C-alpha positions as CSV (number, residue, x, y, z in Angstrom):
1,M,-16.2,-5.2,0.4
2,R,-18.7,-2.9,-1.1
3,I,-19.0,0.9,-1.1
4,A,-21.9,0.5,1.4
5,D,-19.4,-1.1,3.8
6,I,-17.1,1.9,4.0
7,P,-18.9,3.6,7.0
8,A,-18.5,0.3,8.9
9,V,-14.8,0.0,7.8
10,S,-14.2,3.6,9.0
11,R,-15.8,2.9,12.4
12,I,-13.6,-0.2,12.8
13,A,-10.5,1.7,11.8
14,A,-11.3,4.4,14.4
15,V,-11.5,1.7,17.1
16,V,-8.5,-0.4,16.0
17,H,-6.2,2.3,14.7
18,P,-7.2,5.6,16.5
19,L,-3.7,7.0,16.1
20,Y,-3.7,6.4,12.3
21,P,-6.8,8.1,11.0
22,E,-7.7,7.7,7.3
23,G,-10.6,9.2,5.6
24,D,-13.4,7.3,3.8
25,A,-11.9,8.5,0.5
26,V,-8.8,6.3,1.1
27,F,-10.9,3.1,1.6
28,A,-13.2,4.0,-1.3
29,E,-10.3,4.6,-3.6
30,R,-8.5,1.4,-2.7
31,L,-11.8,-0.5,-3.3
32,R,-12.2,1.2,-6.6
33,L,-8.6,0.6,-7.7
34,Y,-8.4,-3.0,-6.7
35,P,-11.7,-4.6,-5.6
36,A,-10.2,-8.1,-5.2
37,G,-8.0,-6.7,-2.4
38,S,-10.7,-5.2,-0.2
39,R,-12.7,-7.6,1.9
40,V,-14.8,-7.5,5.0
41,L,-15.4,-10.0,7.8
42,I,-19.1,-10.4,8.5
43,D,-20.5,-12.0,11.6
44,E,-23.5,-14.3,11.7
45,D,-25.8,-11.3,12.1
46,G,-24.4,-9.6,9.0
47,A,-22.4,-7.0,10.8
48,V,-18.9,-6.0,9.6
49,Q,-16.4,-7.1,12.3
50,G,-13.2,-6.5,10.4
51,Y,-11.6,-5.7,7.1
52,V,-8.6,-6.0,4.9
53,V,-7.4,-3.6,2.3
54,S,-4.6,-4.6,0.0
55,H,-3.4,-4.0,-3.6
56,P,-0.5,-4.4,-6.0
57,W,2.4,-2.0,-5.3
58,N,6.2,-1.7,-5.7
59,H,8.6,-3.3,-3.3
60,G,10.5,-0.8,-1.2
61,V,7.9,1.9,-1.6
62,I,5.1,2.8,0.8
63,P,2.1,5.0,0.4
64,A,1.8,7.9,2.8
65,L,-0.7,7.5,5.6
66,D,-4.2,8.9,4.7
67,S,-3.3,9.5,1.1
68,L,-4.9,8.8,-2.2
69,L,-2.9,6.7,-4.7
70,G,-4.4,8.0,-7.9
71,A,-3.5,4.8,-9.7
72,L,-1.8,1.5,-9.1
73,P,1.8,1.1,-10.6
74,P,1.6,-0.6,-14.0
75,A,4.5,-2.9,-13.2
76,A,3.9,-3.6,-9.6
77,D,6.1,-6.3,-8.2
78,S,4.8,-6.6,-4.6
79,Y,1.4,-7.2,-3.1
80,Y,0.9,-4.5,-0.4
81,I,-1.3,-5.1,2.6
82,H,-2.5,-1.6,3.5
83,D,-4.4,-2.8,6.6
84,I,-6.0,-5.6,8.4
85,A,-8.2,-4.6,11.3
86,L,-10.5,-6.7,13.5
87,L,-12.8,-5.6,16.2
88,P,-11.8,-7.1,19.6
89,Q,-14.8,-9.5,19.5
90,A,-13.6,-10.9,16.2
91,R,-10.0,-11.7,17.4
92,G,-8.8,-15.0,18.7
93,R,-10.4,-17.0,15.9
94,S,-7.4,-17.0,13.4
95,A,-9.3,-14.5,11.1
96,A,-6.1,-12.4,10.6
97,Q,-4.0,-15.5,9.7
98,E,-6.7,-16.8,7.4
99,A,-6.9,-13.4,5.6
100,I,-3.1,-13.4,5.2
101,T,-3.2,-16.9,3.7
102,I,-5.9,-15.8,1.3
103,L,-3.9,-12.7,0.3
104,A,-0.7,-14.8,-0.1
105,E,-2.5,-17.2,-2.4
106,H,-4.0,-14.3,-4.4
107,A,-0.6,-12.6,-4.6
108,A,1.1,-15.8,-5.8
109,R,-1.5,-16.3,-8.5
110,G,-0.8,-12.7,-9.6
111,R,2.9,-13.6,-9.8
112,F,4.1,-11.0,-7.3
113,A,7.5,-11.6,-6.0
114,T,6.7,-10.4,-2.5
115,M,4.0,-9.2,-0.1
116,S,4.8,-6.1,1.9
117,I,3.4,-4.1,4.8
118,V,4.1,-1.4,7.3
119,A,3.9,-2.9,10.7
120,I,2.7,-0.2,13.2
121,A,2.2,0.1,16.9
122,G,4.2,-2.9,18.0
123,T,2.7,-5.4,15.5
124,Q,6.2,-6.5,14.2
125,A,6.2,-9.8,16.1
126,F,2.7,-10.7,14.7
127,W,4.0,-10.1,11.1
128,E,7.2,-12.0,11.8
129,R,5.0,-15.0,12.8
130,Q,3.3,-14.7,9.4
131,G,6.7,-14.9,7.6
132,F,7.4,-11.2,7.1
133,R,10.9,-9.8,7.8
134,V,12.0,-6.2,8.4
135,V,13.6,-4.6,5.4
136,D,15.7,-1.6,6.3
137,L,15.7,1.0,3.5
138,P,17.1,4.4,4.3
139,T,14.8,5.9,1.7
140,L,11.8,5.0,3.8
141,T,12.9,6.4,7.1
142,A,11.0,9.7,6.9
143,K,7.8,8.2,5.6
144,L,7.9,5.4,8.3
145,A,8.4,8.1,11.0
146,S,5.1,9.7,9.8
147,Y,3.3,6.5,11.0
148,D,5.0,6.1,14.4
149,S,8.5,5.5,15.9
150,S,8.0,1.7,15.9
151,A,6.8,1.5,12.2
152,R,8.7,-1.0,10.2
153,Y,8.6,-1.9,6.5
154,M,8.3,-5.6,6.2
155,S,8.3,-8.0,3.3
156,R,7.6,-11.7,2.7
157,A,8.9,-13.6,-0.3
158,L,6.3,-15.6,-2.2
């Protein structure tokens, strides 16, 4: 991902996650803080069809929706997938699974103990198929509710 891709990323986010709006500043900051974790899926015509935003973080902690991080934790122990979003025409080709495999390999090379994510809008079953499991932490209840009533914190050992 490049800074020039942010408008396309925002358009995709608006299509894929209309109930979870995030400003361009969130995507730009994640890209600036951890460029290796921000990637785009480009079609044969050079158009952005999807994206992934991920970065080191701490297990059992989640960023608030549409919030700036300021900095990454210096002793991060988990690799956090902030978002994977694909336009409808880019689905069905295993792009999400391929992205997760790439992220898992990257996280393993970085010696993170886990990968983590907040599953939203009924995506828990998808993440379970990718090896993630729900982690119930009472400290996350209020923050998860700010996403939606089905939001679940999930983790996968590496």
